[in-house]
Backbone of each chain as ProteinMPNN parsed JSONL, in Angstrom:
{"seq_chain_A": "MSFHEKSTAVMLGGIILVYSWYFTQMLAIAETAPVDEGVAAIATIAPLLGITIAALVGIAIVAHIVIAIVDVSRQGDVDDAKDERDELIDLKSEQRGSIALTIGALAVLTMMLTGFSMFWAANALLGAMVLSTIVKASFQLYYYRRGV", "coords_chain_A": {"N_chain_A": [[-6.724, -9.693, 7.55], [-3.937, -7.602, 7.43], [-2.384, -5.139, 9.63], [-1.128, -3.157, 8.093], [-2.375, -3.477, 5.643], [-5.019, -2.811, 6.246], [-4.588, -0.178, 7.039], [-3.692, 0.934, 4.624], [-5.999, 0.621, 3.042], [-7.865, 2.226, 4.385], [-6.628, 4.745, 4.242], [-6.55, 5.093, 1.505], [-9.272, 5.343, 0.905], [-9.761, 7.661, 2.414], [-8.111, 9.562, 1.152], [-9.223, 9.657, -1.433], [-11.775, 10.593, -0.801], [-11.271, 13.106, 0.543], [-9.697, 14.552, -1.316], [-11.4, 14.579, -3.486], [-13.335, 16.274, -2.562], [-11.701, 18.562, -2.243], [-10.903, 19.164, -4.958], [-13.362, 19.629, -6.127], [-14.215, 21.888, -4.71], [-12.128, 23.609, -5.396], [-12.495, 23.943, -8.143], [-14.895, 25.292, -8.086], [-14.144, 27.657, -6.828], [-12.39, 28.61, -8.748], [-14.051, 29.49, -10.704], [-14.979, 31.952, -9.92], [-12.918, 33.441, -8.66], [-9.922, 35.445, -9.319], [-7.992, 33.56, -10.844], [-5.868, 33.526, -12.59], [-3.827, 35.216, -11.961], [-0.988, 35.082, -11.297], [1.174, 34.476, -8.468], [-0.546, 35.403, -6.504], [-2.924, 34.192, -7.065], [-2.642, 31.632, -6.141], [-2.834, 32.047, -3.457], [-5.521, 32.27, -3.091], [-6.49, 29.727, -2.851], [-5.161, 28.708, -0.743], [-6.249, 28.521, 1.96], [-8.101, 26.473, 1.528], [-6.455, 24.364, 0.818], [-5.109, 24.066, 3.217], [-7.187, 23.206, 4.916], [-7.727, 20.787, 3.681], [-5.342, 19.298, 4.043], [-5.282, 19.223, 6.84], [-7.623, 17.783, 7.307], [-6.961, 15.318, 6.175], [-4.833, 14.526, 7.833], [-6.209, 14.366, 10.235], [-8.075, 12.317, 9.643], [-6.266, 10.223, 9.236], [-5.116, 9.924, 11.794], [-7.367, 9.324, 13.457], [-8.369, 7.045, 12.123], [-6.241, 5.203, 12.35], [-6.127, 4.898, 15.097], [-8.586, 3.679, 15.531], [-8.254, 1.309, 14.033], [-6.176, 0.148, 15.494], [-7.448, -0.25, 17.978], [-9.446, -2.088, 17.25], [-7.834, -4.229, 16.391], [-6.526, -4.884, 18.79], [-8.7, -5.692, 20.338], [-9.503, -7.927, 18.912], [-7.249, -9.625, 18.442], [-5.553, -9.278, 20.547], [-3.209, -7.745, 20.402], [-1.334, -5.147, 18.618], [-0.106, -5.67, 15.526], [2.084, -4.153, 13.886], [4.403, -4.522, 12.557], [6.757, -4.603, 9.84], [7.515, -6.862, 7.256], [9.531, -8.799, 4.89], [7.739, -9.27, 2.797], [5.88, -7.157, 2.975], [7.629, -5.073, 2.397], [8.405, -5.675, -0.227], [5.953, -5.445, -1.523], [5.482, -2.731, -1.047], [7.603, -1.62, -2.54], [7.064, -2.498, -5.219], [4.569, -1.349, -5.634], [5.134, 1.33, -5.27], [6.671, 1.737, -7.499], [4.743, 1.502, -9.548], [3.16, 3.683, -8.841], [4.951, 5.756, -9.281], [5.109, 5.847, -12.009], [2.647, 6.929, -12.725], [2.97, 9.412, -11.513], [5.084, 10.475, -12.999], [3.952, 10.681, -15.561], [1.984, 12.541, -14.955], [3.594, 14.714, -14.183], [4.821, 15.326, -16.61], [2.585, 16.138, -17.982], [1.963, 18.455, -16.583], [4.222, 19.963, -17.171], [3.856, 20.305, -19.906], [1.519, 21.804, -19.806], [2.492, 24.169, -18.643], [4.248, 25.043, -20.577], [2.527, 25.623, -22.583], [1.159, 27.832, -21.83], [-0.628, 27.799, -19.649], [-1.825, 29.045, -16.493], [-0.093, 29.617, -13.322], [-1.732, 28.777, -11.284], [-3.354, 26.736, -12.385], [-1.379, 24.966, -13.186], [-0.167, 24.318, -10.747], [-2.269, 23.062, -9.444], [-2.681, 20.931, -11.173], [-0.307, 19.578, -10.801], [-0.583, 18.873, -8.117], [-2.777, 17.222, -8.438], [-1.587, 15.17, -9.922], [0.152, 14.146, -8.026], [-1.654, 13.214, -6.132], [-3.023, 11.323, -7.677], [-0.924, 9.567, -8.15], [-0.491, 8.608, -5.556], [-2.93, 7.334, -5.136], [-2.832, 5.351, -7.107], [-0.612, 3.915, -6.193], [-1.52, 3.003, -3.64], [-3.715, 1.482, -4.462], [-2.499, -0.552, -5.927], [-1.025, -1.675, -3.859], [-3.059, -2.79, -2.272], [-4.066, -4.582, -4.133], [-1.85, -6.322, -4.488], [-1.614, -7.295, -1.891], [-3.979, -8.755, -1.678], [-4.078, -10.463, -3.987], [-1.571, -11.52, -4.248], [2.039, -11.401, -4.528]], "CA_chain_A": [[-6.162, -8.477, 6.953], [-2.887, -7.088, 8.311], [-2.482, -3.729, 10.034], [-0.723, -2.304, 6.964], [-3.411, -3.569, 4.602], [-6.154, -1.992, 6.721], [-4.143, 1.213, 6.994], [-3.673, 1.347, 3.214], [-7.388, 0.707, 2.565], [-8.503, 3.394, 4.998], [-6.021, 5.969, 3.708], [-6.982, 5.228, 0.11], [-10.624, 5.905, 0.973], [-9.651, 9.027, 2.926], [-7.51, 10.423, 0.119], [-10.223, 9.839, -2.503], [-12.843, 11.434, -0.246], [-10.81, 14.465, 0.844], [-9.268, 15.265, -2.524], [-12.584, 14.82, -4.327], [-13.899, 17.504, -2.004], [-10.787, 19.67, -2.565], [-10.937, 19.549, -6.364], [-14.692, 20.193, -6.375], [-14.192, 23.251, -4.166], [-11.153, 24.387, -6.167], [-13.12, 24.308, -9.421], [-15.916, 26.294, -7.785], [-13.419, 28.909, -6.572], [-11.789, 29.053, -10.011], [-15.075, 30.145, -11.537], [-15.235, 33.322, -9.479], [-11.703, 34.153, -8.246], [-8.961, 35.741, -10.402], [-6.976, 32.516, -10.668], [-4.772, 33.631, -13.557], [-2.992, 36.358, -11.591], [0.282, 34.699, -10.692], [1.27, 33.899, -7.123], [-1.724, 35.816, -5.729], [-3.995, 33.233, -7.324], [-2.422, 30.467, -5.272], [-3.296, 32.429, -2.122], [-6.971, 32.112, -2.999], [-6.855, 28.353, -2.469], [-4.332, 28.286, 0.389], [-7.06, 28.012, 3.086], [-8.694, 25.198, 1.109], [-5.38, 23.378, 0.902], [-4.873, 23.869, 4.641], [-8.277, 22.37, 5.445], [-7.566, 19.453, 3.094], [-4.235, 18.611, 4.725], [-5.712, 18.982, 8.224], [-8.623, 16.702, 7.269], [-6.259, 14.057, 5.926], [-4.094, 14.167, 9.05], [-7.232, 13.96, 11.206], [-8.586, 10.989, 9.248], [-5.196, 9.245, 9.461], [-4.971, 9.687, 13.237], [-8.562, 8.636, 13.972], [-8.468, 5.714, 11.505], [-5.237, 4.296, 12.916], [-6.529, 4.582, 16.477], [-9.689, 2.701, 15.435], [-7.672, 0.034, 13.588], [-5.426, -0.408, 16.619], [-8.416, -0.727, 18.986], [-10.079, -3.302, 16.708], [-6.823, -5.292, 16.414], [-6.302, -5.294, 20.188], [-9.881, -6.426, 20.811], [-9.64, -9.209, 18.203], [-6.098, -10.527, 18.546], [-4.785, -9.025, 21.77], [-2.149, -6.749, 20.237], [-1.267, -4.499, 17.309], [1.079, -6.154, 14.824], [2.355, -3.208, 12.792], [5.755, -4.767, 12.035], [6.836, -4.838, 8.397], [8.482, -7.892, 6.9], [10.015, -8.721, 3.504], [6.602, -9.214, 1.869], [5.394, -5.771, 3.01], [8.603, -4.213, 1.71], [8.319, -5.957, -1.661], [4.688, -4.842, -1.977], [5.722, -1.275, -1.062], [8.49, -1.288, -3.663], [6.386, -2.694, -6.506], [3.483, -0.374, -5.724], [5.787, 2.637, -5.441], [7.088, 1.787, -8.904], [3.527, 1.811, -10.339], [2.76, 5.052, -8.528], [5.896, 6.72, -9.869], [4.762, 5.982, -13.441], [1.539, 7.894, -12.76], [3.517, 10.732, -11.165], [5.891, 10.943, -14.136], [3.017, 11.097, -16.62], [1.371, 13.774, -14.47], [4.593, 15.789, -14.223], [4.969, 15.693, -18.018], [1.374, 16.881, -18.344], [2.109, 19.791, -15.986], [5.244, 20.642, -17.974], [3.189, 20.688, -21.159], [0.593, 22.898, -19.475], [3.245, 25.41, -18.402], [4.82, 25.487, -21.854], [1.46, 26.07, -23.487], [0.567, 29.07, -21.349], [-1.559, 27.722, -18.509], [-1.355, 29.849, -15.365], [0.511, 28.901, -12.196], [-2.833, 28.181, -10.528], [-3.741, 25.451, -12.982], [-0.21, 24.072, -13.168], [0.012, 23.841, -9.372], [-3.34, 22.099, -9.145], [-2.444, 19.723, -11.964], [0.782, 18.853, -10.127], [-1.192, 18.265, -6.932], [-3.599, 16.112, -8.937], [-0.685, 14.083, -10.301], [0.655, 13.53, -6.789], [-2.773, 12.47, -5.536], [-3.24, 10.158, -8.531], [0.184, 8.654, -7.885], [-0.755, 7.974, -4.262], [-4.075, 6.429, -5.315], [-2.338, 4.187, -7.872], [0.254, 3.138, -5.3], [-2.339, 2.326, -2.622], [-4.546, 0.487, -5.135], [-1.641, -1.71, -6.222], [-0.697, -2.328, -2.587], [-4.204, -3.634, -1.895], [-4.117, -5.672, -5.112], [-0.788, -7.293, -4.182], [-1.927, -7.958, -0.618], [-5.078, -9.693, -1.911], [-3.848, -11.44, -5.051], [-0.228, -12.09, -4.172], [3.088, -10.599, -5.166]], "C_chain_A": [[-5.155, -7.871, 7.929], [-3.113, -5.606, 8.628], [-2.18, -2.817, 8.848], [-1.761, -2.312, 5.849], [-4.613, -2.713, 4.987], [-5.808, -0.511, 6.621], [-4.178, 1.743, 5.563], [-5.096, 1.55, 2.694], [-8.066, 1.967, 3.097], [-7.944, 4.693, 4.415], [-6.383, 6.185, 2.245], [-8.376, 5.857, 0.065], [-10.596, 7.368, 1.403], [-9.123, 9.987, 1.877], [-8.521, 10.692, -0.997], [-11.31, 10.81, -2.032], [-12.398, 12.897, -0.111], [-10.421, 15.22, -0.425], [-10.4, 15.439, -3.533], [-13.236, 16.125, -3.882], [-13.03, 18.698, -2.394], [-10.95, 20.108, -4.018], [-12.317, 20.109, -6.765], [-14.738, 21.656, -5.923], [-13.279, 24.156, -4.988], [-11.773, 24.846, -7.498], [-14.194, 25.37, -9.223], [-15.268, 27.659, -7.549], [-12.89, 29.486, -7.89], [-12.793, 29.78, -10.91], [-15.265, 31.623, -11.182], [-13.97, 34.118, -9.159], [-10.775, 34.398, -9.437], [-7.784, 34.773, -10.354], [-5.798, 32.624, -11.641], [-3.81, 34.759, -13.23], [-1.782, 35.939, -10.757], [0.178, 34.104, -9.303], [0.034, 34.233, -6.29], [-2.869, 34.826, -5.899], [-3.884, 32.013, -6.413], [-2.967, 30.764, -3.872], [-4.805, 32.225, -1.974], [-7.377, 30.694, -2.588], [-6.032, 27.84, -1.282], [-5.172, 27.782, 1.577], [-7.682, 26.643, 2.774], [-7.681, 24.063, 1.237], [-5.085, 23.035, 2.364], [-5.917, 22.949, 5.258], [-8.113, 20.934, 4.95], [-6.485, 18.652, 3.824], [-4.63, 18.262, 6.161], [-6.714, 17.828, 8.279], [-7.955, 15.352, 7.069], [-5.498, 13.575, 7.16], [-5.075, 13.661, 10.109], [-7.772, 12.569, 10.91], [-7.54, 9.919, 9.544], [-5.079, 8.894, 10.945], [-6.148, 8.868, 13.767], [-8.63, 7.202, 13.429], [-7.475, 4.744, 12.128], [-5.524, 3.954, 14.368], [-7.617, 3.511, 16.445], [-9.147, 1.327, 15.017], [-6.933, -0.649, 14.741], [-6.369, -0.975, 17.68], [-9.071, -2.034, 18.524], [-9.099, -4.475, 16.768], [-6.599, -5.814, 17.834], [-7.485, -6.123, 20.682], [-9.997, -7.807, 20.149], [-8.478, -10.164, 18.448], [-5.154, -10.212, 19.701], [-3.657, -8.022, 21.641], [-2.212, -6.135, 18.835], [0.027, -4.939, 16.625], [1.344, -5.239, 13.622], [3.768, -3.379, 12.235], [5.694, -5.011, 10.534], [7.862, -5.936, 8.129], [8.83, -7.783, 5.416], [8.881, -8.638, 2.49], [6.026, -7.793, 1.81], [6.328, -4.86, 2.212], [8.566, -4.423, 0.202], [7.051, -5.333, -2.251], [4.834, -3.318, -2.056], [6.529, -0.875, -2.296], [7.775, -1.384, -5.006], [5.273, -1.666, -6.705], [4.022, 1.035, -5.942], [6.196, 2.826, -6.899], [5.902, 2.138, -9.803], [3.105, 3.265, -10.113], [3.666, 6.077, -9.189], [5.647, 6.881, -11.369], [3.65, 7.022, -13.589], [2.045, 9.307, -12.475], [4.313, 11.317, -12.332], [4.992, 11.442, -15.271], [2.364, 12.431, -16.228], [2.328, 14.948, -14.549], [4.807, 16.258, -15.668], [3.76, 16.507, -18.496], [1.455, 18.317, -17.81], [3.114, 20.613, -16.782], [4.637, 21.142, -19.287], [2.244, 21.861, -20.924], [1.335, 24.22, -19.33], [3.822, 25.955, -19.712], [3.757, 26.019, -22.815], [0.638, 27.215, -22.897], [-0.465, 28.975, -20.24], [-0.972, 28.5, -17.334], [-0.784, 28.957, -14.267], [-0.56, 28.161, -11.385], [-3.17, 26.796, -11.071], [-2.588, 24.446, -12.984], [-0.014, 23.471, -11.779], [-1.045, 22.795, -9.022], [-3.182, 20.8, -9.94], [-1.334, 18.886, -11.328], [0.258, 18.163, -8.866], [-2.035, 17.063, -7.34], [-2.748, 14.916, -9.309], [-0.16, 13.357, -9.068], [-0.434, 12.693, -6.118], [-3.03, 11.19, -6.338], [-2.168, 9.105, -8.289], [-0.032, 7.886, -6.578], [-1.904, 6.961, -4.369], [-3.644, 5.163, -6.069], [-1.507, 3.29, -6.971], [-0.586, 2.331, -4.297], [-3.2, 1.236, -3.251], [-3.73, -0.764, -5.448], [-1.23, -2.432, -4.94], [-1.818, -3.282, -2.188], [-4.321, -4.836, -2.835], [-3.08, -6.746, -4.769], [-1.045, -8.009, -2.853], [-2.979, -9.046, -0.827], [-4.692, -10.833, -2.841], [-2.473, -12.088, -5.013], [0.772, -11.25, -4.934], [4.238, -11.51, -5.558]], "O_chain_A": [[-5.466, -7.652, 9.1], [-3.914, -4.924, 7.988], [-2.878, -1.829, 8.62], [-1.999, -1.297, 5.195], [-5.157, -1.982, 4.159], [-6.619, 0.304, 6.18], [-4.636, 2.859, 5.316], [-5.374, 2.524, 1.995], [-8.75, 2.679, 2.362], [-8.695, 5.627, 4.13], [-6.509, 7.324, 1.794], [-8.629, 6.781, -0.708], [-11.303, 8.207, 0.844], [-9.631, 11.099, 1.731], [-8.658, 11.828, -1.452], [-11.711, 11.72, -2.759], [-13.072, 13.807, -0.594], [-10.773, 16.388, -0.59], [-10.359, 16.357, -4.352], [-13.632, 16.958, -4.698], [-13.548, 19.728, -2.825], [-11.118, 21.297, -4.287], [-12.409, 20.965, -7.646], [-15.223, 22.534, -6.637], [-13.604, 25.315, -5.247], [-11.594, 25.99, -7.917], [-14.386, 26.239, -10.074], [-15.772, 28.684, -8.007], [-12.939, 30.695, -8.113], [-12.415, 30.583, -11.764], [-15.657, 32.434, -12.021], [-13.938, 35.333, -9.358], [-10.82, 33.675, -10.432], [-6.705, 35.125, -9.879], [-4.828, 31.877, -11.515], [-3.063, 35.215, -14.096], [-1.598, 36.409, -9.635], [-0.743, 33.351, -8.986], [-0.385, 33.429, -5.457], [-3.683, 34.643, -4.994], [-4.885, 31.444, -5.976], [-3.486, 29.881, -3.19], [-5.305, 32.032, -0.866], [-8.463, 30.481, -2.049], [-6.18, 26.691, -0.865], [-4.858, 26.738, 2.148], [-7.775, 25.776, 3.642], [-7.999, 22.966, 1.694], [-4.844, 21.878, 2.709], [-5.591, 22.037, 6.018], [-8.333, 19.983, 5.7], [-6.685, 17.489, 4.176], [-4.356, 17.163, 6.643], [-6.662, 16.997, 9.186], [-8.324, 14.364, 7.703], [-5.51, 12.391, 7.494], [-4.818, 12.668, 10.79], [-7.91, 11.742, 11.812], [-7.87, 8.84, 10.038], [-4.96, 7.724, 11.31], [-5.959, 7.854, 14.438], [-8.912, 6.262, 14.173], [-7.818, 3.595, 12.406], [-5.206, 2.857, 14.827], [-7.584, 2.557, 17.222], [-9.537, 0.306, 15.583], [-7.047, -1.859, 14.939], [-6.121, -2.053, 18.22], [-9.23, -2.969, 19.309], [-9.477, -5.583, 17.147], [-6.497, -7.02, 18.057], [-7.302, -7.134, 21.361], [-10.525, -8.744, 20.749], [-8.682, -11.362, 18.639], [-4.084, -10.809, 19.818], [-3.184, -7.493, 22.647], [-3.014, -6.536, 17.992], [1.121, -4.618, 17.089], [0.899, -5.505, 12.505], [4.276, -2.505, 11.532], [4.715, -5.551, 10.017], [8.948, -5.935, 8.709], [8.474, -6.805, 4.759], [9.031, -8.011, 1.441], [5.722, -7.287, 0.73], [5.883, -3.995, 1.457], [8.681, -3.467, -0.564], [7.078, -4.764, -3.342], [4.371, -2.692, -3.01], [6.188, 0.076, -3.0], [7.862, -0.474, -5.831], [5.064, -1.174, -7.813], [3.452, 1.827, -6.693], [6.086, 3.918, -7.457], [6.026, 2.963, -10.708], [2.745, 3.979, -11.048], [3.21, 7.14, -9.608], [5.941, 7.933, -11.936], [3.706, 7.884, -14.466], [1.613, 10.273, -13.104], [4.224, 12.512, -12.616], [5.245, 12.492, -15.861], [2.212, 13.328, -17.057], [1.935, 16.05, -14.933], [4.958, 17.454, -15.915], [3.89, 17.433, -19.297], [1.069, 19.267, -18.491], [2.901, 21.798, -17.039], [4.887, 22.271, -19.71], [2.173, 22.788, -21.73], [0.885, 25.256, -19.82], [3.877, 27.166, -19.926], [4.06, 26.771, -23.741], [-0.442, 27.534, -23.395], [-1.116, 29.969, -19.918], [0.248, 28.599, -17.201], [-0.956, 27.738, -14.269], [-0.325, 27.067, -10.87], [-3.258, 25.821, -10.326], [-2.789, 23.244, -12.808], [0.266, 22.281, -11.639], [-0.752, 21.781, -8.388], [-3.502, 19.716, -9.453], [-1.399, 17.657, -11.31], [0.609, 17.018, -8.582], [-2.015, 16.023, -6.682], [-3.128, 13.775, -9.048], [-0.039, 12.132, -9.052], [-0.17, 11.606, -5.604], [-3.227, 10.117, -5.768], [-2.456, 7.909, -8.229], [0.21, 6.681, -6.501], [-1.858, 5.883, -3.776], [-4.04, 4.052, -5.715], [-1.664, 2.07, -6.974], [-0.383, 1.128, -4.133], [-3.399, 0.181, -2.649], [-4.197, -1.887, -5.262], [-1.1, -3.656, -4.929], [-1.571, -4.429, -1.816], [-4.628, -5.949, -2.41], [-3.394, -7.936, -4.76], [-0.73, -9.19, -2.709], [-2.894, -10.122, -0.236], [-4.932, -12.004, -2.547], [-2.241, -13.097, -5.678], [0.427, -10.498, -5.846], [5.233, -11.045, -6.113]]}, "seq_chain_B": "MAKKTRITNDIRTLRFLADEMTQADLASRIGVTRQTVIAIEQGRYSPSLEVAFQIANVFGVPLEKVFQYPEEA", "coords_chain_B": {"N_chain_B": [[1.846, -8.216, -13.744], [0.569, -9.628, -10.692], [0.848, -13.077, -10.114], [-0.112, -16.462, -9.368], [2.345, -18.314, -7.734], [4.487, -20.933, -9.071], [5.68, -22.457, -7.305], [5.214, -24.918, -4.906], [4.158, -25.911, -1.583], [4.577, -27.634, 1.58], [3.898, -26.655, 4.023], [1.648, -26.428, 5.634], [1.024, -29.099, 6.273], [3.407, -29.805, 7.559], [3.282, -28.093, 9.755], [1.098, -29.166, 11.043], [2.098, -31.654, 11.716], [4.014, -30.879, 13.496], [3.131, -30.75, 16.244], [0.731, -29.373, 15.763], [1.414, -26.714, 15.165], [0.827, -23.226, 15.289], [0.024, -20.729, 12.768], [0.746, -18.218, 13.604], [2.691, -18.787, 15.521], [4.685, -19.992, 13.962], [5.245, -17.803, 12.34], [6.315, -15.948, 14.19], [8.607, -17.283, 14.856], [10.156, -17.237, 12.584], [10.347, -14.629, 12.0], [8.483, -13.096, 10.497], [5.278, -11.686, 9.477], [2.033, -12.989, 10.479], [0.272, -12.895, 8.367], [1.961, -13.094, 6.212], [2.907, -15.7, 6.425], [0.495, -17.014, 5.932], [0.088, -16.175, 3.288], [2.27, -17.401, 2.042], [1.702, -20.122, 2.478], [-0.624, -20.347, 0.96], [0.333, -20.017, -1.552], [0.562, -17.479, -2.565], [2.7, -15.922, -2.249], [6.149, -16.023, -2.76], [8.68, -16.812, -0.638], [11.796, -15.214, 0.436], [15.051, -16.7, -0.071], [16.324, -16.877, 2.38], [14.245, -16.777, 4.299], [12.918, -19.068, 3.484], [14.793, -21.079, 4.108], [14.843, -20.685, 6.854], [12.281, -21.519, 7.559], [12.447, -24.223, 6.894], [14.398, -24.953, 8.752], [13.021, -24.567, 11.171], [11.232, -26.687, 11.129], [13.008, -28.708, 10.993], [13.783, -30.046, 8.673], [14.981, -30.846, 5.304], [15.209, -28.276, 2.747], [13.844, -28.992, 0.384], [11.85, -30.587, 1.308], [10.034, -28.901, 2.223], [9.47, -26.965, 0.249], [8.508, -27.286, -3.174], [9.207, -27.503, -6.663], [7.731, -27.702, -9.818], [8.974, -29.877, -12.352], [10.121, -28.95, -15.639], [8.119, -29.801, -18.449]], "CA_chain_B": [[0.767, -8.445, -12.774], [0.837, -10.728, -9.771], [0.237, -14.348, -10.465], [0.182, -17.479, -8.381], [3.65, -18.91, -7.975], [4.487, -22.372, -9.39], [6.272, -23.155, -6.159], [4.229, -25.458, -3.955], [4.798, -26.174, -0.286], [3.885, -28.531, 2.525], [4.006, -26.018, 5.342], [0.458, -26.75, 6.439], [1.209, -30.464, 6.785], [4.518, -29.779, 8.51], [2.789, -27.459, 10.993], [0.213, -30.133, 11.703], [2.946, -32.706, 12.303], [4.81, -30.273, 14.574], [2.194, -30.466, 17.347], [-0.255, -28.388, 15.3], [1.973, -25.373, 15.334], [-0.036, -22.212, 14.663], [0.673, -19.829, 11.801], [1.332, -17.113, 14.379], [3.906, -19.3, 16.153], [5.69, -20.116, 12.901], [5.598, -16.442, 11.915], [7.196, -15.32, 15.176], [9.904, -17.985, 14.88], [10.962, -16.899, 11.401], [10.45, -13.167, 11.909], [7.588, -12.446, 9.528], [3.934, -11.552, 10.02], [1.161, -14.147, 10.258], [-0.305, -12.764, 7.02], [2.959, -13.57, 5.245], [2.862, -17.173, 6.49], [-0.736, -17.405, 5.225], [0.316, -15.961, 1.849], [3.202, -18.441, 1.565], [0.958, -21.395, 2.462], [-1.622, -20.337, -0.121], [1.025, -19.842, -2.831], [0.427, -16.101, -3.062], [3.978, -15.234, -2.062], [7.349, -16.864, -2.675], [9.57, -16.136, 0.314], [13.22, -15.142, 0.09], [15.782, -17.929, 0.279], [16.623, -16.862, 3.818], [13.038, -17.176, 5.033], [12.653, -20.458, 3.132], [15.685, -21.911, 4.93], [14.409, -20.564, 8.255], [11.1, -22.382, 7.718], [12.948, -25.607, 6.911], [15.086, -25.149, 10.033], [12.023, -24.679, 12.241], [10.665, -28.05, 11.098], [14.115, -29.655, 11.03], [13.779, -30.864, 7.45], [15.645, -30.155, 4.195], [14.384, -27.287, 2.039], [12.963, -29.614, -0.623], [10.699, -31.208, 1.976], [9.087, -27.818, 2.489], [9.08, -26.344, -1.033], [8.735, -28.067, -4.383], [9.014, -26.769, -7.916], [7.482, -28.72, -10.847], [9.969, -29.935, -13.433], [9.604, -28.584, -16.966], [7.689, -30.978, -19.225]], "C_chain_B": [[1.099, -9.658, -11.891], [0.155, -11.997, -10.254], [0.659, -15.386, -9.433], [1.51, -18.146, -8.734], [3.523, -20.397, -8.303], [5.099, -23.172, -8.239], [5.156, -23.648, -5.246], [4.934, -25.708, -2.622], [3.924, -27.057, 0.582], [3.899, -27.958, 3.935], [2.824, -26.396, 6.237], [0.588, -28.14, 7.075], [2.296, -30.485, 7.852], [4.11, -29.123, 9.83], [1.932, -28.43, 11.779], [1.037, -31.205, 12.423], [3.805, -32.176, 13.449], [3.875, -29.825, 15.698], [1.201, -29.367, 17.0], [0.204, -26.962, 15.595], [1.076, -24.349, 14.622], [0.766, -21.377, 13.653], [1.376, -18.69, 12.528], [2.651, -17.542, 15.017], [5.032, -19.416, 15.127], [6.19, -18.729, 12.479], [6.586, -15.801, 12.893], [8.573, -15.986, 15.186], [10.777, -17.649, 13.675], [11.001, -15.386, 11.135], [9.648, -12.52, 10.793], [6.209, -12.32, 10.171], [3.114, -12.814, 9.718], [0.564, -14.109, 8.856], [0.668, -13.255, 5.956], [3.011, -15.101, 5.247], [1.633, -17.685, 5.733], [-0.525, -17.292, 3.717], [1.251, -17.018, 1.276], [2.458, -19.772, 1.445], [-0.002, -21.478, 1.277], [-0.99, -20.125, -1.498], [0.871, -18.454, -3.419], [1.716, -15.313, -2.897], [5.1, -16.253, -1.974], [8.338, -16.176, -1.756], [10.999, -16.056, -0.215], [13.872, -16.46, 0.493], [16.019, -18.009, 1.781], [15.418, -17.32, 4.636], [12.701, -18.641, 4.736], [13.514, -21.396, 3.976], [15.281, -21.867, 6.405], [13.205, -21.468, 8.521], [11.548, -23.843, 7.808], [13.632, -25.914, 8.246], [14.112, -25.327, 11.189], [11.474, -26.106, 12.307], [11.756, -29.131, 11.109], [14.137, -30.588, 9.836], [14.54, -30.113, 6.349], [14.663, -29.24, 3.445], [13.384, -27.939, 1.079], [11.796, -30.389, -0.008], [9.612, -30.154, 2.247], [8.544, -27.243, 1.177], [9.401, -27.273, -2.197], [8.493, -27.179, -5.601], [8.837, -27.796, -9.031], [8.546, -28.687, -11.945], [9.314, -29.557, -14.747], [9.249, -29.839, -17.733], [8.563, -31.128, -20.469]], "O_chain_B": [[1.811, -10.575, -12.301], [-0.977, -11.971, -10.739], [1.649, -15.215, -8.721], [1.758, -18.495, -9.888], [2.574, -21.051, -7.872], [5.037, -24.402, -8.215], [4.267, -22.886, -4.864], [6.163, -25.713, -2.553], [2.722, -27.209, 0.361], [3.911, -28.699, 4.917], [2.982, -26.647, 7.432], [0.298, -28.327, 8.257], [2.137, -31.098, 8.908], [4.545, -29.551, 10.9], [2.017, -28.514, 13.005], [0.738, -31.607, 13.547], [4.271, -32.952, 14.282], [3.843, -28.646, 16.052], [0.87, -28.531, 17.84], [-0.51, -26.147, 16.18], [0.627, -24.579, 13.5], [1.996, -21.331, 13.684], [2.455, -18.251, 12.129], [3.611, -16.772, 15.056], [6.166, -19.004, 15.372], [7.386, -18.513, 12.289], [7.571, -15.189, 12.479], [9.579, -15.343, 15.486], [12.001, -17.765, 13.741], [11.611, -14.93, 10.168], [10.072, -11.521, 10.211], [5.997, -12.796, 11.287], [3.452, -13.596, 8.83], [0.37, -15.15, 8.227], [0.251, -13.772, 4.92], [3.143, -15.722, 4.192], [1.715, -18.662, 4.989], [-0.903, -18.185, 2.959], [1.052, -17.48, 0.152], [2.57, -20.464, 0.433], [-0.172, -22.536, 0.671], [-1.702, -20.061, -2.5], [1.028, -18.264, -4.625], [1.817, -14.172, -3.349], [5.02, -17.221, -1.218], [8.793, -15.072, -2.054], [11.363, -16.732, -1.177], [13.327, -17.229, 1.284], [15.926, -19.082, 2.377], [15.545, -18.14, 5.545], [12.255, -19.371, 5.621], [13.018, -22.394, 4.498], [15.364, -22.87, 7.114], [13.116, -22.103, 9.572], [11.096, -24.596, 8.671], [13.466, -27.001, 8.801], [14.346, -26.139, 12.084], [11.277, -26.661, 13.388], [11.46, -30.32, 11.222], [14.466, -31.767, 9.959], [14.728, -28.9, 6.438], [13.447, -29.423, 3.511], [12.236, -27.507, 0.97], [10.871, -30.796, -0.711], [8.445, -30.477, 2.467], [7.338, -27.058, 1.012], [10.426, -27.955, -2.205], [7.693, -26.244, -5.571], [9.685, -28.674, -9.193], [8.96, -27.621, -12.402], [8.126, -29.798, -14.961], [9.979, -30.83, -17.686], [8.364, -32.055, -21.254]]}, "name": "protein", "num_of_chains": 2, "seq": "MSFHEKSTAVMLGGIILVYSWYFTQMLAIAETAPVDEGVAAIATIAPLLGITIAALVGIAIVAHIVIAIVDVSRQGDVDDAKDERDELIDLKSEQRGSIALTIGALAVLTMMLTGFSMFWAANALLGAMVLSTIVKASFQLYYYRRGVMAKKTRITNDIRTLRFLADEMTQADLASRIGVTRQTVIAIEQGRYSPSLEVAFQIANVFGVPLEKVFQYPEEA"}
């Protein structure tokens, strides 16, 4: 398994874990906080968003250090270079992810036109971006395993 | 969806005949990762023409000695 494949697998797991926690917490907050009160509603989840981003950055740093240490111990160095196959896999996976993002963006647009508050629209957009990233990473792993 | 390419190759044999050249050695000589050489050997990735020619050059053989494509029935 290449450095990029390991990195993608770890980040996919991290994103699923962290954003599952975020959306669970967000729904709990939405039950009690005044989330339909414009921009002020967004402020109610700002700390949660901050913790989520910090957790993801932390997971990324620690995971890549661990991957690098394992690679050095097994093969003597860290081969994080990208070649034409990596780039093709990135491109094809990005294309799949952008389909998910487009569908999500259209869903958010529909939500805004049908009277959903900024709070729900913002979270739906975040959900679409997360889904897009998950789709992209899943296809990357698929192409690395099954061929491209 | 990804599918196995119809292109076949004799890279494994050619490596063996070239003093048992390793996949890592071949990879470094053509400027790709070892995982890409493995994927090419296993038919999970069709390289670009440039990389295909580079592989042929490493072994000093024509391209068709490295890669083959079945004729249509």
